[in-house]
N, C-alpha and C positions, 0 to 999 in steps of 0.2 A: 745826652740825659733823654732825649725822648726816644731811641731809636734803640735804647736799650729797655723800655717802656710797651714801645709796641713788639719788638722781641720776644717779653714774657707775654703781651695781650694773648699772640696768634698761640704762643705754646700753648698756653693753656683754656684760650676755648677747642685748641684743635686735641688738648686731652679733654673739657670736658664735653668735647662730641664722646669720643671713642669711650669714655669714664660711661654717661651716656645707654652707651647698647650693651655695654659689661650687664651694667647696671638690671636692665629691662630684662638681659635672658639672664639675673640670676632669679629678678621675679616671676617671669617664664617657667623656669624648673623647680623651682619651692612648688609653683599651683599645680605643675607639672605629677609631680613626688605627692604631692596631696589628696588631689582628685582619681591620682589611676587605681583608691582603691576603692571607690565609692559604688561602681557598678558591679562591685562584686562582692562587696559590704553582706547580703544575701547570706551567701556557702562562705565564705573568710570568719563571718560569725561565727557559725555553729561548726567549725575545723578547729577555731579556738577555747568550742569545747561547753557555749551557749545554745540553750533550743531555741529552737526556730522560730522566727519571728521579727518585726517588727521592733517590737518592743527592746532584744540586745543589740539590733542597728540603733538607735536610738543613742545609747550610752554608749554604741563605741564612739561615735560622732563625739558625742557630746563630753569625750573624757578628754578629747586632744581639745575641741575652742575654748572650753572649762577653760584648760593650761592658756591657750594662745592671750585668753582675755587676760587673766592672773601676772602672766609675765611679760604681757609687751611692757607698761611703764617702765618695771625692772630695769629689761635693757635698755631701755631711752634713757631711764637714770644715772646707768649704768656707761652710757656711751660720752652722757655730758661728761660724766664726772671722770671719764679716764680721757677726755677728749678726743677719741679715734672708734672709728665705727669698724672698719674694714675687719678685724680678726675677732671681731662679737662675731659678723656674721659666719664669717671662715666655720668659729667655733659652733654657731647654734646646727650653721650645713650638716658640719660630721658628726652635733650629734643625735643631731636629726633622724641621718644615715643609723648611729651605731641602737638607736633607737627601734629604731624597723629589724632591724635584724635578730636583736633581739626578741622584737615580738613572733619572726620566726619558727626562734624554738621556744614557745610555750607548748606546745603541741610535742616535742621531744622529752623537755623534761616533766612535763603532766602538771603544770604549774595550774589551766583551770582558766575559765574567762574574766574571775577577777584581778590575778595577777594581769595579763593583754589588757586590758583598764588601765591600771596604775602603768602601764608601756607606754600606754597611747596618753595621758598625760603629760608623763617625761619627758613623751620623742615631743609632744604640741609645744611645751615650756621651751626644747630647746629649739622648733624650727619655727617659733612665731618670731623670734630676733631674727635669722638670718630673714627671712621677708621681711619686718618690718621695719629693717635697722636699712636694709636694702633702700625699700620707698622711702624713709627718711634721706638717704643719703642723694637719692633722686632728686627732692625739695630742695636740700643746699644747692644744687646746683647751679650756675649761673642758669641761662639764656631762656628763662620763661617757666615761671611755675603750671603756666597751660599744658607749654609744651610736654614737657618733664614728667607732667599730674600723667598727661596723655598716652606714657611710653608707657607707664606703671598698670593705663588699665588695659590698655591693648596687651600688654604683657597677660596681667589677669585673666582677662578674656581669651585667648587665644589657648593660652595656658591650660585652662579651665575644660577647652575642646578637645583639645590631644590629649590630657589625661582621663575624661571622660569615652573619648576612642578605644585608648592604648589601652585602657585598662580593662573596659570592654574585652577585647581583646584577647586582652592575657591571661581574664581572669575564669574562662571560658578553656584556654589552654591547661589548666595548674591555677588552686586557692589560693597559691601564696605567690605564682610568677608576678602581681601587682605590688606586693613588699619587696622582695628581689629588685625590683626596678625600678618603685621609688628610692630604698638605699642608693642607688645607683649613681639614679639623676642629679639626688641628693649633694654627692659627693665629688659630681663634675660643678655644682652651681660652685663647692666651697672652694674651690679649686680656681673656679674661676672666677673669685670674686675676690681670690688672693693678688690675680692682676691688675686687680683697682685700685687709681692713687690714694693711700691715704693722708690726708693732709689733716692737723688736727684742726683748723679753722675751716670750713666748708660758708663763707657767710653770705653768699648771694652776691649780692652788687652794694654790699655798704664797703665804702674806702675809709681806708686807716683805721685809725685807734689800734688796739696790742685783742687781736683776731683769735687767741687762743678764748681768752677774755669771754670777745662777741659769739662765740663761735656754744661757749658752755650756760652764760647767763641764759637769752630770753628760751631756750630747752630745759634750762634748771626753772626757770618758772614757768614751764607752761602749764602744771595742771592747776596750778593757781589764779596763771591767768586769766585761761580758759574759763575758770569758775567765776573770777570778773567781769570774765566779758559777757558771759548769759546773765549777770543779774544789768550791767550798764548796757546794756544790749539783747532784749527778751528774744529778738523776732529771728536769733540765732537758733533757738530750739525748733524753729518750721521745720530747714532742712535738715535735720537732726532727728527730727519723727521722723520725718520720709526715709531719712538712711536707714531710719531701727527700721520701718516696715519693710522696706526692698531687699535688705537682707536675709527679714524674716523668713519673707518667700523664695528668697534664695535655698537659704539653710532645709525649710518645706521641702522640694525640689533634689536636692544631695540626695536628701534619706526618702520620704514620701514618693520621689516621683524613679526611683530604683525601683521601691520595694512594689509600685501601681504598674508598669508596663512587664516586670514579671510574673506578674501575679499570673498564676492561671483562670483563677478566674474572669481575670479581664482581657488582658494583650499578648502574656506568656510569651514574649520575648524572651531572648538570651539574653546574657552578661552582656554579647559585641553588643545586641542588639540596642537595650537601656542602655550604654552608653553612646552610643550616636545616637539615641534620641535627642535624651543629654546634650549635646554637639546641634544640634536642630536651635538651640537657644543660647547657646555661650558662642556662638564662629557671628551671626548676625547684632549680637548683644557686644561683642570684641569689635568689629570691621563698623561700626556703625554709631558708635559713640564720638568721633571726633569729629564730624562732620552736622553729626545734630546739633552738638556741642557751639557746631559754628552756626548755626540754625539760630541758637540760642543767644547768640551776641547778638545776632541780627533780628529777631523779634519779642524779646525778649525772656526770660523766665516763666510766664504766667502759665503761658499754653503749652510749655511740654511738661512743667511740672504737675497741672491739673490734667488734661488734656490727656498726655502720658499714662499720669497712674488712674485717671478712669477705667482707660482705653488694658492698661495691665491687667488690673481689676479682671476686668471682662475675661476676655483671653486666660485668665489662671481658674476661671472656673467654667469655662469651655471648656477646657481640656481636662477633668474630670469630671462632666456630662458628656464630652464623645462617645458617641455610640462605635464607632471604628476605628481600629489602628489610622488609618490616613488624613481622616482631621482631629485626631490627637497630634497626627507630626505636624501635619501644617498650623496648627494654633501654636505650635511651643515655637515655631519661629519666628510667628505673631508676638509670642511674650518675651521673645529678642529684641525685635523691633521695639517693642513699646519700652521693655529694658534702660534700651542705649536711647532711646528720646527723653526717660525721664532722668534717666545718674550723672549724666554731664551737665545737664541744671540748676541737678540740685546742687552738685559740689560749686561751680560756681555760683549760686545763692550765698552759700559760706562766705568767700571772696566779695563778694559785693555788699554784703552788709557788715563786712565787718573793716577797719581801718588797716592796713598794712602792715604794720607793728606787728598784729598780732593774729596774724593769717595763719599763721604755724599753729598758735596753743588753740588757733578754732579749729582746725581741721583736725588735731590729737582728739578732740571733743566731739566729733563728728566723726569720728573710727571707729571708736573707743563706742557710741550708738550704735553704729554697724555691728563692729564683736559680738555687742550683747543680744542684735536679733539675729543675728544668724545663729549664736547660740538660743535662743525662745524658738525662730525657727523648728530644731531639730525635738525640741519640747513637743511644741506647741502639736506639729505637725504628728509628730508619733503619739501624742500623748488624745489629740482627736479623730485620729487612724483608731486605734486602739478599742475605742469605742463608738466609736459611728461608724467607720467606713471609711474608705477611700472618699464616693463624692461630697458626704458632707465635709471633709477635711477641705477638699478645694475648695467648696463655700464659706471656710470658717476663711481661708487664708485669703484668696480674692477678694473675700465679705470685705474682710480689716482694711488694705488694699483701696478698696471703692470707699470704705467710711473715712479716713483718712483725707483720702483727697476733700467731702464732700464739706468737713468739718474742715478744714482748714484754709477752702477756698476763698474766702472773703478774707482773715490773713494773710495770703497772697497773694490776692491783690491791693491788699493794701499796702505791702510794701514793694510791691511791684506798682512802680509808671506806667501810664499807658504807652511811652516810646521805652520800654522795655530795662531802664534805669532803676537803680535801689532808690524807694520812696522817702527809707527810711530804714534804722539800724544804725550808717555810721555816724559815729558822735557829734554832734557843733565843736569843732577846734577854733572855733575863728572867737 
């Protein structure tokens, strides 16, 4: 019996290492497919029948992310009810690819920009299933939540970097090339996901019991439990607030940054140049998260969160005030570095202040705040730029980052003790 148990454990560990890599690749592919479109948004929206300008680009991006926010929980609930995730990931990827192909047909059938927005929303509803459930499946794996989320974070950052560079190159070759490429990448992600082991109960290290029940019950209670934890542990709202503002800035750069760097009145870059400039942010943001996360484990969360937020806000404002492109490009690298300092410490704070039984629910709530932040970044960035211009828009968004750091500084200090461990938050269960 001992040998049999050890053999099963060895096979399970090897299988989960393989699944971790493949799921990370699925997340990477989905992000590439999404970001491929961003550098070419100014010309793509015109080709789809919209008037030139940032407003059309704003609604083009908002349509997808509104569907992300609306349907992420739906996919999670369906996966919990079925006790399976992999078939849903495949459906989400293939559905997103079909939506991309449909988007390319809009000018052919003369349906207009309004129809394109509907297709974007439908595509977002499918794509978020592939994205969210891939990360959820990573969370289900054994081997440590930090390790599994590190794979997800690296895949997200690298996917955004590759997508922004590749999307810029493709957009300069042809306005619809990024759409065709995005559809192809989503198909590949669906095929890859289909090779991942799909068990009805990936429960981490919970031994024994009815595994199917264990797999469904915690996630079925996820939303209610997360809300209950907010009431029981109000400190959770602190990392959620930082997550909201941080994703707001990412949404801002995904929209306003693209127009800002391509505008002839500023730097007049091509779509390729704008994509490469976005990559100056995404690459250090991806590669530095793991080492900066380890640093926050040693020195605590306070300095990475507060110091990182202050530096991040200043760097964002600097990009908007840069007099020449080389200065703006250098500041984009700094924005990525500061973001990498801030992001893992913020996510780690969620796990610091919530007891292990509620970590999944807490991270779900954190991600909801983040998705809403991304959506708000599109709206705030587009509205501020349309009303006041680029520089005031950068001042507004960078100022929001500075404001939240200063406003929550005493609360973060109260949460985190001198040695970096959480001072309060986890209920005393003794």
